[in-house]
matplotlib code that plots the C-alpha trace (Angstrom):
import matplotlib.pyplot as plt

x = [151.4, 152.1, 149.3, 149.4, 149.5, 150.2, 147.3, 145.0, 146.1, 145.6, 142.1, 141.1, 142.4, 140.5, 137.3, 137.6, 137.9, 135.0, 132.9, 133.4, 132.5, 128.8, 126.3, 123.0, 124.2, 125.3, 122.1, 120.0, 121.9, 121.7, 117.9, 117.4, 119.5, 117.5, 114.0, 114.1, 117.0, 120.2, 118.7, 117.2, 120.3, 122.5, 120.2, 120.2, 124.1, 124.0, 121.9, 124.3, 127.2, 125.4, 124.7, 128.5, 128.7, 126.3, 128.4, 131.5, 129.8, 128.8, 132.2, 134.0, 131.6, 132.4, 128.9, 130.3, 132.2, 128.9, 127.5, 130.7, 130.5, 126.8, 125.5, 121.9, 122.6, 124.3, 121.5, 118.9, 120.7, 121.2, 117.6, 116.3, 118.6, 117.5, 113.8, 114.4, 116.1, 113.1, 110.8, 112.9, 112.7, 108.9, 108.7, 110.9, 108.9, 105.6, 106.8, 105.8, 108.4, 110.9, 109.8, 112.2, 112.9, 110.6, 107.6, 108.4, 107.1, 110.0, 108.0, 107.3, 110.9, 111.9, 109.3, 110.9, 114.3, 113.9, 112.4, 115.5, 117.8, 116.0, 116.1, 119.8, 120.3, 118.3, 119.9, 123.4, 122.4, 120.8, 123.6, 125.6, 128.4, 128.9, 128.5, 131.1, 133.6, 133.5, 133.5, 136.4, 138.5, 138.1, 138.9, 141.8, 143.5, 143.1, 145.3, 143.9, 146.5, 145.1, 143.5, 139.7, 139.8, 141.8, 139.4, 136.5, 138.4, 138.8, 135.1, 134.4, 136.8, 135.2, 131.7, 133.0, 134.7, 131.6, 129.5, 132.1, 132.0, 128.2, 127.9, 130.2, 128.0, 124.9, 126.3, 127.4, 124.1, 122.1, 124.0, 121.3, 122.8, 123.3, 119.9, 118.1, 119.7, 118.1, 114.7, 114.6, 114.3, 111.1, 109.6, 112.5, 114.7, 112.4, 112.4, 116.2, 116.7, 114.0, 115.7, 119.1, 117.7, 116.3, 119.8, 121.4, 118.8, 119.8, 123.5, 122.8, 120.8, 123.7, 126.3, 128.3, 129.7, 133.5]
y = [151.5, 147.8, 145.3, 143.8, 140.2, 138.7, 140.6, 139.5, 135.9, 135.9, 137.4, 135.0, 132.0, 133.1, 133.7, 130.4, 128.4, 130.3, 129.7, 125.9, 125.4, 124.2, 126.7, 128.3, 129.1, 125.5, 124.1, 126.4, 125.5, 121.8, 122.0, 124.0, 121.5, 118.5, 120.1, 122.4, 121.4, 122.9, 126.1, 127.1, 126.2, 128.3, 131.3, 130.8, 130.7, 134.0, 135.5, 134.5, 135.9, 139.2, 139.6, 139.5, 142.7, 144.3, 143.1, 144.4, 147.8, 148.6, 147.6, 149.8, 152.7, 152.4, 151.3, 148.0, 149.8, 151.1, 147.6, 146.2, 148.6, 148.5, 145.5, 146.5, 146.6, 143.3, 141.6, 143.0, 141.4, 138.2, 137.8, 138.7, 136.0, 133.4, 134.2, 133.8, 130.4, 129.3, 130.4, 128.4, 125.4, 125.6, 125.9, 122.8, 120.8, 121.7, 121.2, 118.1, 115.5, 116.5, 115.1, 113.6, 116.0, 114.3, 115.0, 118.7, 121.7, 123.3, 126.4, 126.9, 126.5, 129.2, 131.6, 131.0, 132.3, 135.6, 133.8, 131.5, 134.5, 136.3, 133.3, 133.0, 136.8, 137.0, 133.8, 135.3, 138.9, 137.8, 135.4, 136.6, 134.4, 136.7, 139.8, 138.6, 137.8, 141.3, 142.9, 140.8, 139.2, 141.6, 144.7, 142.8, 141.3, 144.4, 147.3, 150.8, 152.0, 149.7, 151.8, 151.9, 150.6, 147.6, 146.9, 147.0, 144.5, 142.3, 142.2, 141.5, 138.5, 137.2, 137.4, 135.5, 132.9, 132.3, 131.9, 129.5, 127.4, 127.1, 126.6, 123.5, 122.4, 122.9, 120.9, 118.1, 117.7, 117.9, 115.1, 112.5, 109.7, 112.0, 113.6, 110.3, 109.1, 112.0, 111.4, 108.0, 109.7, 111.4, 113.5, 112.6, 115.0, 117.9, 116.8, 116.6, 120.0, 121.5, 120.3, 121.5, 125.0, 125.0, 124.0, 126.7, 129.2, 128.1, 128.6, 132.0, 133.0, 132.0, 133.9, 136.4, 139.7, 139.8]
z = [67.0, 66.7, 67.2, 70.7, 69.6, 73.1, 74.6, 71.8, 72.1, 75.9, 75.5, 72.8, 74.8, 77.9, 75.9, 74.0, 77.3, 78.7, 75.6, 75.4, 79.1, 78.9, 80.1, 79.2, 75.6, 75.0, 76.4, 74.2, 71.0, 71.8, 72.3, 69.1, 67.2, 68.3, 68.6, 65.5, 63.3, 62.0, 60.5, 63.8, 65.7, 63.4, 63.8, 67.5, 67.4, 65.4, 68.1, 70.8, 68.9, 68.3, 72.0, 72.6, 70.6, 73.1, 76.1, 74.4, 73.5, 77.1, 78.4, 75.9, 76.7, 80.4, 81.4, 82.5, 85.2, 86.7, 86.7, 88.2, 91.1, 91.7, 93.6, 92.7, 89.0, 89.0, 91.0, 88.7, 85.7, 87.7, 88.7, 85.2, 83.8, 86.3, 85.6, 81.9, 82.4, 84.5, 81.7, 79.2, 81.6, 81.7, 78.0, 77.5, 80.0, 78.3, 74.7, 72.7, 72.0, 69.2, 65.8, 63.1, 60.2, 57.8, 60.2, 60.7, 58.8, 57.0, 56.1, 59.8, 60.6, 58.1, 59.5, 62.9, 61.9, 63.7, 66.8, 66.9, 66.6, 69.4, 71.6, 71.3, 71.6, 74.9, 76.3, 76.0, 76.8, 80.1, 80.9, 84.0, 82.8, 79.8, 81.9, 84.4, 81.7, 80.4, 83.8, 85.1, 82.4, 79.5, 81.7, 83.3, 80.2, 78.0, 78.8, 79.3, 76.8, 74.0, 71.3, 71.0, 67.4, 68.5, 71.4, 68.9, 66.8, 69.9, 70.5, 66.8, 66.9, 70.0, 68.4, 65.3, 67.5, 69.5, 66.3, 64.9, 68.0, 68.2, 64.5, 65.0, 67.9, 65.7, 62.8, 65.1, 66.9, 63.7, 62.1, 61.3, 63.4, 66.4, 66.1, 65.7, 68.9, 70.8, 69.1, 70.8, 74.1, 73.1, 75.9, 78.1, 76.1, 77.0, 80.7, 80.8, 79.1, 81.3, 84.4, 83.0, 82.5, 86.1, 87.4, 85.4, 86.8, 90.3, 89.5, 88.1, 91.2, 93.4, 91.3, 93.3, 92.1, 92.1]

ax = plt.figure().add_subplot(projection="3d")
ax.plot(x, y, z, "-o")
ax.set_aspect("equal")
plt.show()
């Protein structure tokens, strides 16, 4: 069986466009980059990319079909995601102003690697945007005749693509000149990111099943 390059290219293009559109994942990586530095942002990016493997797994196992056909299941995911974003918003609004790198505690940052990973993982796992992509575009673009091993490869490539994108975002926003620019905003940075998470929560709450 020849590799379905056209199908692969169409899926990667659709996923890439969906990935670069700013949403909860982007807002989280941006906040981690400014508030906690490159290491935390990269671990958060890894968590986001790992969650894609979960979305891909339940889609390949057919569980996604159940969610796609159940309004109750979709609404449960949607409201949990919205509540999580509200919690992130409250955390951002209550957080102290980000400190420049020389004022931070690097040992604390290293101990927070797992927390940063978990933060990214949950942000993507509870993001209806990712759920809708796999319920709609993945099942539409990928033929039912495509082999299971190839579908697994698709999901793995999507995870790597997402990590690469957010790793680039992490590197850019932790560039000293860029990061210092955000530090000048002080607590306003937390307020803006908190409001952004609230707006994203509202958008998630209004999401409709297709």
